[in-house]
TIMARVO-997332 format. One line per field, with one value per residue (C-alpha): residue number from 0; x, y, z; chain. Coordinates in nm, 2 decimals. Layout:
REM TIMARVO-997332
pos <- NUM | ...
c1 <- X | ...
c2 <- Y | ...
c3 <- Z | ...
unit <- A | ...
REM end
This chain:
REM TIMARVO-997332
pos <- 0 | 1 | 2 | 3 | 4 | 5 | 6 | 7 | 8 | 9 | 10 | 11 | 12 | 13 | 14 | 15 | 16 | 17 | 18 | 19 | 20 | 21 | 22 | 23 | 24 | 25 | 26 | 27 | 28 | 29 | 30 | 31 | 32 | 33 | 34 | 35 | 36 | 37 | 38 | 39 | 40 | 41 | 42 | 43 | 44 | 45 | 46 | 47 | 48 | 49 | 50 | 51 | 52 | 53 | 54 | 55 | 56 | 57 | 58 | 59 | 60 | 61 | 62 | 63 | 64 | 65 | 66 | 67 | 68 | 69 | 70 | 71 | 72 | 73 | 74 | 75 | 76 | 77 | 78 | 79 | 80 | 81 | 82 | 83 | 84 | 85 | 86 | 87 | 88 | 89 | 90 | 91 | 92 | 93 | 94 | 95 | 96 | 97 | 98 | 99 | 100 | 101 | 102 | 103 | 104 | 105 | 106 | 107 | 108 | 109 | 110 | 111 | 112 | 113 | 114 | 115 | 116 | 117 | 118 | 119 | 120 | 121 | 122 | 123 | 124 | 125 | 126 | 127 | 128 | 129 | 130 | 131 | 132 | 133 | 134 | 135 | 136 | 137 | 138 | 139 | 140 | 141 | 142 | 143 | 144 | 145 | 146 | 147 | 148 | 149 | 150 | 151 | 152 | 153 | 154 | 155 | 156 | 157 | 158 | 159 | 160 | 161 | 162 | 163 | 164 | 165 | 166 | 167 | 168 | 169 | 170 | 171 | 172 | 173 | 174 | 175 | 176 | 177 | 178 | 179 | 180 | 181 | 182 | 183 | 184 | 185 | 186 | 187 | 188 | 189 | 190 | 191 | 192 | 193 | 194 | 195 | 196 | 197 | 198 | 199 | 200 | 201 | 202 | 203 | 204 | 205 | 206 | 207 | 208 | 209 | 210 | 211 | 212 | 213 | 214 | 215 | 216 | 217 | 218 | 219 | 220 | 221 | 222 | 223 | 224 | 225 | 226 | 227 | 228 | 229 | 230 | 231 | 232 | 233 | 234 | 235 | 236 | 237 | 238 | 239 | 240 | 241 | 242 | 243 | 244 | 245 | 246 | 247 | 248 | 249 | 250 | 251 | 252 | 253 | 254 | 255 | 256 | 257 | 258 | 259 | 260 | 261 | 262 | 263 | 264 | 265 | 266 | 267 | 268 | 269 | 270 | 271 | 272 | 273 | 274 | 275 | 276 | 277 | 278 | 279 | 280 | 281 | 282 | 283 | 284 | 285 | 286 | 287 | 288 | 289 | 290 | 291 | 292 | 293 | 294 | 295 | 296 | 297 | 298 | 299 | 300 | 301 | 302 | 303 | 304 | 305 | 306 | 307 | 308 | 309 | 310 | 311 | 312 | 313 | 314 | 315 | 316 | 317 | 318 | 319 | 320 | 321 | 322 | 323 | 324 | 325 | 326 | 327 | 328 | 329 | 330 | 331 | 332 | 333 | 334 | 335 | 336 | 337 | 338 | 339 | 340 | 341 | 342 | 343 | 344 | 345 | 346 | 347 | 348 | 349 | 350 | 351 | 352 | 353 | 354 | 355 | 356 | 357 | 358 | 359 | 360 | 361 | 362 | 363 | 364 | 365 | 366 | 367 | 368 | 369 | 370 | 371 | 372 | 373 | 374 | 375 | 376 | 377 | 378 | 379 | 380 | 381 | 382 | 383 | 384 | 385
c1 <- -2.18 | -2.03 | -2.34 | -2.31 | -2.56 | -2.39 | -2.32 | -2.44 | -2.19 | -2.35 | -2.36 | -2.00 | -1.89 | -2.04 | -1.88 | -1.54 | -1.57 | -1.66 | -1.31 | -1.02 | -0.74 | -0.54 | -0.19 | 0.07 | 0.31 | 0.07 | -0.10 | 0.12 | -0.15 | -0.28 | -0.35 | -0.26 | -0.47 | -0.48 | -0.82 | -1.00 | -0.83 | -0.97 | -1.32 | -1.30 | -1.16 | -1.46 | -1.70 | -1.50 | -1.50 | -1.87 | -1.93 | -1.74 | -1.41 | -1.07 | -0.86 | -0.48 | -0.34 | -0.02 | 0.14 | 0.39 | 0.47 | 0.37 | 0.00 | 0.05 | -0.16 | -0.28 | -0.54 | -0.58 | -0.91 | -1.00 | -1.30 | -1.39 | -1.18 | -0.81 | -0.83 | -1.12 | -1.13 | -0.92 | -0.84 | -0.92 | -0.77 | -0.95 | -0.74 | -0.79 | -0.62 | -0.73 | -0.54 | -0.68 | -0.52 | -0.57 | -0.89 | -0.77 | -1.01 | -1.30 | -1.64 | -1.83 | -1.75 | -1.48 | -1.56 | -1.94 | -2.08 | -2.38 | -2.62 | -2.77 | -2.92 | -2.81 | -2.45 | -2.25 | -2.02 | -1.70 | -1.32 | -1.23 | -1.59 | -1.47 | -1.10 | -1.16 | -1.38 | -1.68 | -1.45 | -1.34 | -1.70 | -1.82 | -1.54 | -1.61 | -1.98 | -1.92 | -1.69 | -1.94 | -2.22 | -2.02 | -1.92 | -2.28 | -2.37 | -2.12 | -1.80 | -1.57 | -1.23 | -1.05 | -1.14 | -0.88 | -0.92 | -0.62 | -0.69 | -0.36 | -0.17 | 0.00 | -0.11 | -0.13 | 0.24 | 0.47 | 0.24 | 0.40 | 0.12 | 0.09 | 0.47 | 0.50 | 0.22 | 0.37 | 0.71 | 0.56 | 0.42 | 0.06 | -0.05 | -0.36 | -0.45 | -0.57 | -0.65 | -0.90 | -0.81 | -1.14 | -1.01 | -1.28 | -1.33 | -1.70 | -1.76 | -1.54 | -1.30 | -0.95 | -0.69 | -0.42 | -0.29 | 0.00 | 0.31 | 0.51 | 0.87 | 1.00 | 1.32 | 1.48 | 1.68 | 1.93 | 2.11 | 2.39 | 2.47 | 2.68 | 2.52 | 2.60 | 2.44 | 2.18 | 2.39 | 2.69 | 2.62 | 2.99 | 3.00 | 2.66 | 2.54 | 2.16 | 2.06 | 1.69 | 1.77 | 1.99 | 1.70 | 1.47 | 1.72 | 1.71 | 1.33 | 1.29 | 1.52 | 1.34 | 1.01 | 1.12 | 1.25 | 0.94 | 0.71 | 0.88 | 0.95 | 0.66 | 0.41 | 0.51 | 0.43 | 0.07 | -0.14 | -0.49 | -0.65 | -0.42 | -0.33 | 0.01 | 0.30 | 0.38 | 0.60 | 0.57 | 0.75 | 0.57 | 0.75 | 1.03 | 1.24 | 1.54 | 1.67 | 1.70 | 1.59 | 1.49 | 1.82 | 2.04 | 2.15 | 2.02 | 2.29 | 2.06 | 1.74 | 1.57 | 1.28 | 1.08 | 0.98 | 0.73 | 0.70 | 0.39 | 0.48 | 0.30 | 0.32 | 0.64 | 0.82 | 1.06 | 1.02 | 1.38 | 1.49 | 1.34 | 1.66 | 1.85 | 1.60 | 1.66 | 2.04 | 2.02 | 1.84 | 2.11 | 2.37 | 2.18 | 2.13 | 2.50 | 2.58 | 2.45 | 2.52 | 2.87 | 2.88 | 2.56 | 2.62 | 2.32 | 2.26 | 1.96 | 1.86 | 1.62 | 1.32 | 1.03 | 0.94 | 0.61 | 0.57 | 0.26 | 0.01 | -0.11 | -0.34 | -0.46 | -0.82 | -0.89 | -0.74 | -0.97 | -1.01 | -1.13 | -1.38 | -1.51 | -1.56 | -1.73 | -1.96 | -2.05 | -2.13 | -2.37 | -2.54 | -2.59 | -2.75 | -2.45 | -2.30 | -1.93 | -1.69 | -1.32 | -1.11 | -0.77 | -0.68 | -0.44 | -0.35 | -0.13 | -0.26 | -0.13 | -0.25 | 0.09 | 0.26 | 0.04 | 0.09 | 0.47 | 0.45 | 0.29 | -0.07 | -0.26 | -0.45 | -0.70 | -0.91 | -1.28 | -1.48 | -1.75 | -1.68 | -1.49 | -1.11 | -1.16 | -1.32 | -1.03 | -0.85 | -1.11 | -1.27 | -1.60 | -1.56 | -1.86 | -1.96 | -2.30 | -2.50 | -2.62 | -2.26 | -2.19 | -2.47 | -2.39 | -2.02 | -2.11 | -2.34 | -2.08 | -1.80 | -2.01 | -2.08 | -1.72 | -1.60 | -1.84 | -1.75 | -1.37 | -1.35 | -1.56 | -1.32 | -1.57
c2 <- 3.00 | 2.73 | 2.68 | 2.30 | 2.15 | 1.98 | 1.62 | 1.63 | 1.43 | 1.47 | 1.85 | 1.85 | 1.63 | 1.88 | 2.17 | 2.01 | 1.90 | 2.26 | 2.37 | 2.30 | 2.12 | 1.97 | 1.86 | 2.10 | 1.81 | 1.64 | 1.95 | 2.24 | 2.49 | 2.30 | 2.53 | 2.28 | 2.23 | 2.57 | 2.68 | 2.35 | 2.34 | 2.69 | 2.58 | 2.26 | 2.44 | 2.67 | 2.38 | 2.20 | 2.50 | 2.55 | 2.19 | 2.24 | 2.06 | 2.19 | 2.26 | 2.26 | 2.42 | 2.26 | 2.47 | 2.28 | 2.58 | 2.67 | 2.63 | 2.28 | 2.24 | 1.96 | 1.99 | 1.80 | 1.82 | 1.67 | 1.60 | 1.37 | 1.29 | 1.23 | 1.08 | 0.85 | 0.52 | 0.42 | 0.68 | 0.65 | 0.85 | 0.89 | 1.00 | 1.12 | 1.34 | 1.68 | 1.68 | 1.55 | 1.47 | 1.68 | 1.72 | 1.69 | 1.49 | 1.49 | 1.46 | 1.66 | 1.99 | 1.89 | 2.14 | 2.17 | 1.90 | 1.75 | 1.48 | 1.26 | 0.91 | 0.87 | 0.97 | 1.28 | 1.38 | 1.59 | 1.56 | 1.41 | 1.29 | 0.93 | 1.00 | 1.10 | 1.39 | 1.17 | 0.98 | 1.30 | 1.41 | 1.08 | 1.06 | 1.42 | 1.37 | 1.04 | 1.21 | 1.47 | 1.22 | 0.99 | 1.28 | 1.37 | 1.01 | 1.01 | 0.86 | 0.78 | 0.83 | 1.09 | 1.11 | 1.26 | 1.36 | 1.41 | 1.58 | 1.56 | 1.71 | 1.54 | 1.18 | 1.17 | 1.23 | 1.16 | 1.17 | 1.48 | 1.55 | 1.22 | 1.19 | 1.53 | 1.47 | 1.14 | 1.30 | 1.57 | 1.31 | 1.24 | 0.92 | 0.72 | 0.36 | 0.28 | 0.45 | 0.42 | 0.57 | 0.65 | 0.58 | 0.44 | 0.07 | 0.04 | 0.00 | -0.31 | -0.35 | -0.34 | -0.44 | -0.50 | -0.32 | -0.35 | -0.13 | 0.00 | 0.08 | 0.29 | 0.26 | 0.40 | 0.19 | 0.38 | 0.21 | 0.39 | 0.31 | 0.49 | 0.72 | 0.64 | 0.65 | 0.38 | 0.23 | 0.17 | -0.12 | -0.16 | 0.17 | 0.22 | 0.06 | 0.05 | 0.16 | 0.08 | -0.28 | -0.30 | -0.18 | -0.44 | -0.71 | -0.61 | -0.58 | -0.92 | -1.07 | -0.90 | -1.02 | -1.38 | -1.38 | -1.21 | -1.47 | -1.75 | -1.57 | -1.34 | -1.61 | -1.79 | -1.50 | -1.42 | -1.28 | -1.41 | -1.06 | -0.91 | -1.18 | -1.17 | -0.92 | -0.76 | -0.52 | -0.31 | -0.06 | 0.28 | 0.51 | 0.49 | 0.75 | 0.73 | 0.79 | 1.10 | 0.99 | 0.70 | 0.67 | 0.71 | 0.45 | 0.57 | 0.65 | 0.65 | 0.48 | 0.55 | 0.33 | 0.40 | 0.09 | 0.01 | -0.29 | -0.36 | -0.54 | -0.76 | -0.77 | -0.94 | -0.80 | -0.50 | -0.25 | -0.13 | -0.46 | -0.38 | -0.20 | -0.52 | -0.72 | -0.49 | -0.50 | -0.88 | -0.86 | -0.63 | -0.88 | -1.17 | -0.97 | -0.88 | -1.25 | -1.27 | -0.90 | -0.83 | -0.48 | -0.38 | -0.05 | -0.02 | 0.11 | 0.13 | 0.41 | 0.36 | 0.59 | 0.63 | 0.33 | 0.29 | -0.03 | -0.24 | -0.26 | -0.57 | -0.59 | -0.93 | -1.00 | -1.08 | -0.76 | -0.58 | -0.28 | -0.52 | -0.70 | -0.37 | -0.23 | -0.56 | -0.54 | -0.18 | -0.29 | -0.56 | -0.32 | -0.08 | -0.35 | -0.38 | -0.73 | -0.70 | -0.77 | -0.80 | -0.74 | -0.61 | -0.29 | -0.31 | 0.06 | 0.22 | 0.44 | 0.63 | 0.33 | 0.18 | 0.48 | 0.46 | 0.08 | 0.13 | 0.40 | 0.16 | 0.27 | -0.03 | 0.10 | -0.02 | 0.14 | 0.18 | 0.43 | 0.52 | 0.51 | 0.29 | 0.32 | 0.23 | 0.57 | 0.76 | 0.98 | 0.89 | 1.10 | 1.05 | 1.05 | 0.99 | 0.84 | 0.68 | 0.90 | 0.60 | 0.50 | 0.84 | 0.79 | 0.42 | 0.50 | 0.78 | 0.54 | 0.26 | 0.49 | 0.65 | 0.30 | 0.21 | 0.51 | 0.44 | 0.07 | 0.13 | 0.41 | 0.20 | -0.09 | -0.32
c3 <- 0.46 | 0.23 | 0.02 | 0.07 | 0.32 | 0.61 | 0.54 | 0.18 | -0.01 | -0.35 | -0.32 | -0.21 | -0.50 | -0.74 | -0.57 | -0.59 | -0.95 | -1.04 | -0.94 | -1.18 | -0.99 | -1.27 | -1.16 | -1.33 | -1.35 | -1.59 | -1.76 | -1.85 | -1.76 | -1.46 | -1.16 | -0.88 | -0.57 | -0.40 | -0.54 | -0.46 | -0.12 | -0.05 | -0.15 | 0.05 | 0.36 | 0.35 | 0.36 | 0.63 | 0.86 | 0.80 | 0.89 | 1.22 | 1.15 | 1.25 | 0.94 | 0.89 | 0.57 | 0.44 | 0.17 | -0.04 | -0.26 | -0.62 | -0.55 | -0.43 | -0.12 | 0.12 | 0.40 | 0.72 | 0.90 | 1.24 | 1.45 | 1.74 | 2.05 | 2.03 | 2.38 | 2.30 | 2.10 | 1.81 | 1.55 | 1.18 | 0.89 | 0.56 | 0.27 | -0.08 | -0.34 | -0.46 | -0.80 | -1.13 | -1.46 | -1.78 | -1.98 | -2.34 | -2.55 | -2.30 | -2.45 | -2.20 | -2.01 | -1.75 | -1.48 | -1.51 | -1.29 | -1.46 | -1.34 | -1.61 | -1.59 | -1.23 | -1.30 | -1.20 | -1.49 | -1.46 | -1.45 | -1.11 | -1.04 | -1.00 | -0.95 | -0.68 | -0.57 | -0.50 | -0.26 | -0.09 | -0.05 | 0.08 | 0.35 | 0.45 | 0.49 | 0.67 | 0.92 | 1.02 | 1.04 | 1.25 | 1.48 | 1.52 | 1.60 | 1.88 | 1.74 | 2.03 | 1.87 | 1.65 | 1.29 | 1.06 | 0.70 | 0.47 | 0.14 | -0.04 | -0.33 | -0.62 | -0.59 | -0.97 | -1.00 | -0.71 | -0.40 | -0.27 | -0.03 | 0.15 | 0.17 | 0.33 | 0.58 | 0.69 | 0.72 | 0.94 | 1.17 | 1.06 | 1.23 | 1.30 | 1.40 | 1.05 | 0.72 | 0.44 | 0.10 | -0.08 | -0.43 | -0.67 | -0.61 | -0.71 | -0.34 | -0.31 | -0.02 | -0.17 | 0.09 | -0.18 | -0.49 | -0.72 | -0.71 | -1.00 | -1.10 | -1.39 | -1.57 | -1.89 | -2.13 | -2.34 | -2.64 | -2.83 | -3.19 | -3.46 | -3.72 | -4.08 | -4.42 | -4.47 | -4.75 | -4.52 | -4.28 | -4.25 | -4.06 | -3.90 | -3.58 | -3.54 | -3.19 | -3.24 | -3.34 | -3.03 | -2.81 | -2.98 | -2.88 | -2.52 | -2.51 | -2.67 | -2.41 | -2.13 | -2.26 | -2.30 | -1.94 | -1.81 | -1.98 | -1.78 | -1.45 | -1.41 | -1.51 | -1.19 | -0.97 | -0.88 | -0.59 | -0.50 | -0.54 | -0.80 | -1.05 | -1.22 | -1.23 | -1.56 | -1.75 | -2.07 | -2.28 | -2.25 | -2.50 | -2.75 | -2.93 | -3.16 | -3.51 | -3.72 | -4.06 | -4.28 | -4.46 | -4.15 | -3.90 | -3.56 | -3.31 | -3.01 | -2.89 | -2.56 | -2.42 | -2.11 | -1.92 | -1.65 | -1.42 | -1.22 | -0.90 | -0.66 | -0.28 | -0.19 | -0.49 | -0.45 | -0.73 | -0.69 | -0.84 | -1.18 | -1.28 | -1.21 | -1.42 | -1.72 | -1.66 | -1.67 | -2.00 | -2.14 | -2.04 | -2.20 | -2.52 | -2.53 | -2.54 | -2.90 | -2.98 | -2.84 | -2.97 | -2.78 | -2.59 | -2.35 | -2.00 | -1.77 | -1.54 | -1.24 | -1.22 | -0.97 | -0.76 | -0.57 | -0.37 | -0.35 | -0.07 | 0.10 | 0.41 | 0.53 | 0.44 | 0.80 | 0.93 | 1.18 | 0.94 | 0.66 | 0.89 | 1.03 | 0.68 | 0.57 | 0.87 | 0.78 | 0.43 | 0.55 | 0.80 | 0.51 | 0.30 | 0.07 | 0.03 | 0.11 | -0.17 | -0.12 | -0.43 | -0.54 | -0.73 | -1.03 | -0.99 | -0.73 | -0.45 | -0.14 | 0.07 | 0.02 | 0.18 | 0.49 | 0.54 | 0.50 | 0.77 | 1.01 | 0.95 | 0.80 | 0.50 | 0.24 | -0.04 | -0.06 | -0.25 | -0.51 | -0.88 | -1.12 | -1.16 | -1.53 | -1.58 | -1.42 | -1.68 | -1.94 | -2.21 | -2.02 | -1.64 | -1.42 | -1.09 | -1.00 | -0.77 | -0.58 | -0.50 | -0.35 | -0.10 | -0.03 | 0.02 | 0.27 | 0.46 | 0.48 | 0.58 | 0.85 | 1.00 | 0.96 | 1.15 | 1.43 | 1.44 | 1.42 | 1.68 | 1.92 | 1.88 | 1.70
unit <- A | A | A | A | A | A | A | A | A | A | A | A | A | A | A | A | A | A | A | A | A | A | A | A | A | A | A | A | A | A | A | A | A | A | A | A | A | A | A | A | A | A | A | A | A | A | A | A | A | A | A | A | A | A | A | A | A | A | A | A | A | A | A | A | A | A | A | A | A | A | A | A | A | A | A | A | A | A | A | A | A | A | A | A | A | A | A | A | A | A | A | A | A | A | A | A | A | A | A | A | A | A | A | A | A | A | A | A | A | A | A | A | A | A | A | A | A | A | A | A | A | A | A | A | A | A | A | A | A | A | A | A | A | A | A | A | A | A | A | A | A | A | A | A | A | A | A | A | A | A | A | A | A | A | A | A | A | A | A | A | A | A | A | A | A | A | A | A | A | A | A | A | A | A | A | A | A | A | A | A | A | A | A | A | A | A | A | A | A | A | A | A | A | A | A | A | A | A | A | A | A | A | A | A | A | A | A | A | A | A | A | A | A | A | A | A | A | A | A | A | A | A | A | A | A | A | A | A | A | A | A | A | A | A | A | A | A | A | A | A | A | A | A | A | A | A | A | A | A | A | A | A | A | A | A | A | A | A | A | A | A | A | A | A | A | A | A | A | A | A | A | A | A | A | A | A | A | A | A | A | A | A | A | A | A | A | A | A | A | A | A | A | A | A | A | A | A | A | A | A | A | A | A | A | A | A | A | A | A | A | A | A | A | A | A | A | A | A | A | A | A | A | A | A | A | A | A | A | A | A | A | A | A | A | A | A | A | A | A | A | A | A | A | A | A | A | A | A | A | A | A | A | A | A | A | A | A | A | A | A | A | A | A | A | A | A | A | A | A | A | A | A | A | A | A | A | A | A | A | A | A | A | A | A | A | A
REM end
């Protein structure tokens, strides 16, 4: 017995929050997803779902569960991540799920174990109500770092007619979200005593010149780019390091940069934008010695607001007594990977993304129940072709 009543999304949320699944790429002592995957697999099997275990090594685990008929109507994949971020600075016990004032508190409650629970409970409820197509559930590793789980499952052939990622959207339908690109700017100077400007070359000042040029260009170019659901594109400097002492010219400065991209923009071009800023800064600082290195790139997601998945989900909201709201997400999600693989995807789930990674993380209990109801109706409508 799993100890979690069949189809009970609230009880399942609490059971998942109680298991530490911090991503070891973000928290040095993070245990990964193996333990929470074992707990979830126990519940899935008790609820009558077929479970596939995908071991990515070093306690990094994804699960795929299936129910319904593969030879029936349209298939629907529901996706969510098992990993969470760290717990430093949290103002309540991270792994003791507590309900207070209509909120369930705990690390991962909003991001995104309530979403996992809602989609799981919805799947079994839709199955019991006679869903005509196949329902697939993908519980993935490592979304908080490099999306190892979803990438691996897609590479291994996971497919469906459409996908819903149950990230926290406050029950808004989110067919679009931004992408991001990382890059590293390195500026080399020459170390010298602070009293010898004739010898020293200040790498930090050189980096500042590049950043000022990049910012000036971005203010004119990025201001012209917008998306009806997502607003404007942006960039910022995330971290900076350089110098060895107050009275020494710094011989090196490194700045990590992030660009948030809109649908229609290619994140791989960010490194070219930084290179152009270096070239422009060099025009006024000929001795500037700077290079840029490309980092991780995750592309945006964009699904038409009149796509059948959007309209089916909107109808399910109305039928559940929830006025449908279509909005964009500023954060990145695995939905972009599904859409890029030919599986149209959007986000919909309980909780507020603003509480993800926060010192206080909670999800409204009512939203867990509402999300479960809406997703149940969506599965039934989509698999039936409505």
